N, C-alpha and C positions, 0 to 999 in steps of 0.2 A: 645446395641453394632453394630447392624445393621446400625443405622445413621452414627457413626464415620466410619465405612467401606465405606458407599455411598460416605461421603465428601471427604475421602481419595482418593477413585477412581476419584471423579470429580475433585479433584485437581489435580491428575496425568494426567488426559486427558486434563486439562488446560494447563500444562506445557509441555505436548508432542506438543499441538499446538504451544506453544511460541518457542520450538526447532526448529519446521520447519519453522518458521518465521524467526529466527535468522539464520539458516542453508542457507535458501534462500539469506539473505542479504549478507551472506559472500562469498557465490557462485556468486555473481554478483559486488564484490568489483572492478573489473576491468572493468564493463560495461558501456561504456558512455552513461552519462545522467541517469543513475539508480538511482531511488528514493526509499530508503529504507521503510520498514514498521515498524511501532510501534504497541504495545498491550497497552491498558489501562486496569486495573481489578477495580473491583468493588463488594461490598456485595449485593447479591440478596437476598431478602425476600420472603418465600414461605409461603402462609396461608393455613390452611386447608380448605377443600371444603366448608365447612358452614358457614365460615366467609364471603364468597363471596354472600350468598344467602340474599334475602330482604324480611324478614318475614312481615306478615300482622300484625302490632301493634295493630288493631282495636280490635283484638282478645284478647291479653294479653298484659298487660303493659309492662312487661319483657320478654325477649325470655329465654326458659329454656334452650336452648343449652349452654353448655360450651364454655368459650372463647379459641379460637386455640392459640398454641404457636408458636411465629415468630422463624422459623429456618433460621439461616444466613448460606450462602454457597458462596464461592469464584467461580466467573467467569469472563470470558472476557468481558468487557464492550463494546469494539470496536477496530476495527484495522483499523488503519489509515494510509495514505501515508504520509510519511514526505517531503515535498516538499522546504526543505531548499536548499540554493544555495550550489552545489559542486564546489571544486576548479578548475580552469582553467589551462590548461597546453598547450603550444605552440607546433605546429607540423609543421608550415610552408607551410601546403597544403592548397591551395588556396579554396578548397571546403570542408574543414574541418570547421565548423561554430558552435560556442557556443554562448547561451544566457546568458548575464550578467543582473541579475535582474528577475523579474516575466515574464511570458509568454510562450507559446510553438509554435513550428513549425507545420504547417498543412500539412499532408501527404496523398495522394490518394492511396489506396489499392484495391486489387479485393474485399474486404469486405466493401468499403465504405471510409469514411473519417474518420483519426483519428488524435491525439496530439501527440507530442513527444519532448523530451528535447535532444534526441540523436542527434549530428550534423556530422555524418561521411557520405559525400555524394560523389558521382562521375559522371561523363558524360556518360550516356549510348550509345550503338551503334546509337540510333536514335536521340542523342543529347539532351536527358531530364535528369535533375538532379534528381539521384535516391539513394536511401540508399542502403546497401548491400543486402537486401531482393527485391529489385526493386521497391520499394514503391518512387511515385514521390513526391518531394517537390513541396509545391504550392506557387503561388504568389496571387497577388492581381487579376492577370488576367487568373490564373488556373495554369498548370503544366507548371514548369520552364524549358526553353529549351534555349541552349547556343550552339554557333557554336563550330566547332571541334578545331579551333585554335584561339588565342588572348589572351590577359591578362584578366583575370577576377577579377573584384573588388567589394566586397562588403562593403558597408557603415553602420555606427552602425546603421542607420534607416532602414536597409534590403535593400536598392537601389542596384540593381545588374547591372553593366555595362561589357561590353566586349570591350575592345579596345576604351573607351571612350563612345561607344553607350548604351545608356539607354535600358536595356532588360525589366526588371519588378520590382516589389518591394516584397521581401519575406514577407509573411503574418506571422505577430506575434499575437496571440491572446491569452485571458485568459477567465475563467470562475469566476462568483461570488462566487461560493462554491466549492472550490478544492476539498473537499472530495466527492464531486459528480461524479469525474472521477473514471473510474475502469480501472486496469490494464488489458492488452489485450495479452500480451506476446511481444517479441522483441522490449522493451521499448517503446510501443504503449500505449496510453491511450484511453479508449473509452468514448465517451460522451452520458450522457443518454439524452434520447429524451426529457426531461422536463428542461433541463440546457440550460442556455443562453450562446452562444458564442459571445465575442466581442473584437474588436480590442484592443490591449495593448495601455493604455494612454501614450501620449508623455512624455519622460523623466522618465519612469518608468523601461525601459529595454533598452538594446542595443545589437546588434550582433558583435561578435569579429570574424573578418575572420583569419582563420590559427590557431585556438585555438579549443580546445574540452574540455567539462565539464565532470569532473571526477564524479563517483558516491558519494553520500553523506553519504557513510556508513563508521562509525569510526572504524576500525578492533579491535582495543584494547577495546572499549567500548564493542563490540559485543561478543567478547571472555570472558568478564568478565559476561557478561549477560547469556552466554553458561552454564558456570561454576555453577553460581547461580542456572539456571532453572534445571541442571542436579542433583544438591544437593537436590533441592526441591521435584524433581522426586523420587529419592532415599528414602527421608524421608516419601514421602507418601508410597511407597511401603512397608517401614518396619511398617508404621500405619496399613496399610492393614492384613500383616503378624502376626502382634501383636494381632490385633482384633480377627483375624481367630482362633489364640490359644487360646485366653481367652474365645471365644465362646465354642471351644472344651472342656475345662476345665470345664465351667460351666455345660455344658450338662452331662458330665461325673460324676461330683460330685454331682450335683442337682438330676439326674435320679438313682444314684445308692442307693441300698437299706440300711437301716441303722439297 
């Protein structure tokens, strides 16, 4: 009975983790450039300790130990970021930028350089192009700086001009393995030290001025997943309770004098 109780407890913890992910996705449904998380499940096989030993077969031709039973339990295989394209919505703001296709903006923060898909920018008092947290948008020549007045135009290739004068080109970069990126909060993505960052290949992405990329979270689908996870959690709870009652009954009847 204990094994079924352990399996049910393990399954309930997995569903709790799944609910946390779903809740975070739904909480960020209106966050610009947000990329939802997904979970994958698989069976993991756990062997007894003696199955992992390497006996000295020169002493005996057959190992006298009994063969261990394989016990299957469900666990989270991996949690991955869904980098699929979100829909674009027009705002008309010249410093609202959206990426159509692959790639990320580079921003400079007090903690270092990060990647992001969020495109809500404005001009700071120092003339720098920054996001709502003061992080600086980077171009090929460093932090972008624009004059206080003038018509700002951003081309699909990222070229930034003010009143026809070229300022710089907004950097669009990508990585070979997207799952090597880690979420750092505020729509920022941290690049692992071993990850190679490279410019986006020509023709694979473009910058849309006056647009913002919506979160790629499908609300209806996430709500269905939440209901499914809650029901699974409740089923595991009933399994734990049922196992506990069976154990109590077995102990009471087996231990009772005849």
